C-alpha positions in Angstrom: 81.9 169.9 61.3 78.9 168.8 63.4 75.9 171.1 63.5 73.8 171.4 66.7 71.4 169.0 65.1 74.0 166.4 64.1 74.0 163.0 65.9 76.6 162.7 68.6 79.5 160.3 68.5 77.6 157.9 70.7 74.8 157.7 68.1 77.2 157.3 65.2 79.2 154.5 67.0 78.2 151.2 65.5 76.7 148.5 67.8 79.9 146.4 67.6 81.9 149.5 68.5 79.7 150.1 71.5 80.1 146.5 72.7 83.9 146.7 72.2 84.3 150.0 74.2 82.0 148.8 76.9 84.0 145.6 77.3 87.3 147.5 77.1 86.0 149.9 79.9 85.1 146.9 82.0 88.5 145.4 81.6 90.1 148.7 82.5 87.9 149.1 85.6 88.7 145.5 86.7 92.5 145.9 86.3 92.3 149.3 88.0 90.5 147.8 91.0 92.9 144.8 91.1 95.8 147.2 91.3 94.1 149.1 94.2 93.8 152.3 92.2 91.0 154.8 92.3 89.6 156.4 89.2 91.2 159.7 90.4 94.6 158.1 90.7 94.5 156.5 87.3 93.1 159.6 85.7 95.9 161.7 87.2 98.6 159.2 86.0 97.1 159.4 82.5 96.6 163.2 82.5 92.8 163.1 82.1 89.9 164.1 84.3 88.3 161.6 86.6 85.0 162.1 84.8 86.7 161.2 81.5 88.1 158.0 83.2 84.5 157.2 84.3 83.3 157.6 80.7 86.1 155.4 79.4 85.2 152.7 82.0 81.5 152.9 81.2 82.2 152.5 77.5 80.4 155.8 76.6 83.6 157.5 75.5 86.3 155.9 73.2 89.7 155.6 74.7 92.2 157.2 72.3 94.7 154.9 70.8 97.5 157.1 71.9 96.4 156.5 75.5 96.6 152.7 75.3 100.3 152.3 76.0 100.4 154.5 79.1 97.1 153.0 80.3 98.5 149.4 79.9 101.7 150.4 81.7 99.7 152.0 84.6 97.6 148.8 84.9 100.6 146.5 84.7 99.2 144.7 81.6 99.6 144.6 77.9 97.6 146.5 75.3 96.6 143.1 73.8 95.1 142.0 77.1 93.2 145.4 77.5 91.6 145.1 74.1 90.8 141.4 74.6 93.3 139.9 72.2 95.3 138.0 74.8 96.9 134.8 73.4 94.7 131.8 74.0 97.6 129.7 75.4 98.3 132.4 78.1 96.6 132.5 81.4 93.4 134.7 81.4 92.2 136.9 84.2 93.8 139.3 86.5 97.6 139.6 87.0 99.0 137.2 89.6 99.0 138.5 93.1 102.8 138.8 93.1 102.7 141.0 90.0 100.1 143.2 91.6 102.2 143.6 94.7 105.3 144.5 92.7 103.3 147.2 90.9 102.1 148.6 94.3 105.7 148.4 95.6 107.0 150.4 92.6 104.7 153.3 93.7 106.0 153.4 97.2 108.7 156.0 98.3 112.3 154.9 97.9 112.8 154.4 101.7 109.7 152.2 101.9 110.9 150.2 98.9 114.2 149.7 100.6 112.6 148.6 103.8 110.4 146.0 101.9 113.4 144.7 100.0 115.4 144.3 103.2 112.4 142.3 104.6 112.3 140.1 101.5 116.1 139.6 101.6 115.9 138.5 105.3 113.1 136.0 104.6 114.9 134.6 101.6 118.2 134.4 103.5 116.4 132.5 106.4 114.8 130.1 103.9 118.2 129.5 102.2 119.7 128.4 105.6 117.0 125.8 106.0 117.4 124.3 102.6 
């Protein structure tokens, strides 16, 4: 148990750990913003406080391993990409625009999703008549 005079986790964290968690936090923030989510929205989806999410993104607080799967799902990415272990052959950078839009669509109400799907069907049907 830590005594009041013991070093904090931040002090104990090795330099390479600090760099890793800082980079991880930056990737999380980048993905969150690309998805059009606020820290409050993402924190709520993960069941953590907004302040905790801010510390994760700043790299001053370690993201628990158990939180990585729901975090990756919420951001529409893989755990590997979050931790910086994306395959070299794959495309780097943010998810394609279409993938981002699909993620946003999945968060809409069912009636709005139906409306968007009908619009897409109409456009595709019109395009099919031309070809």
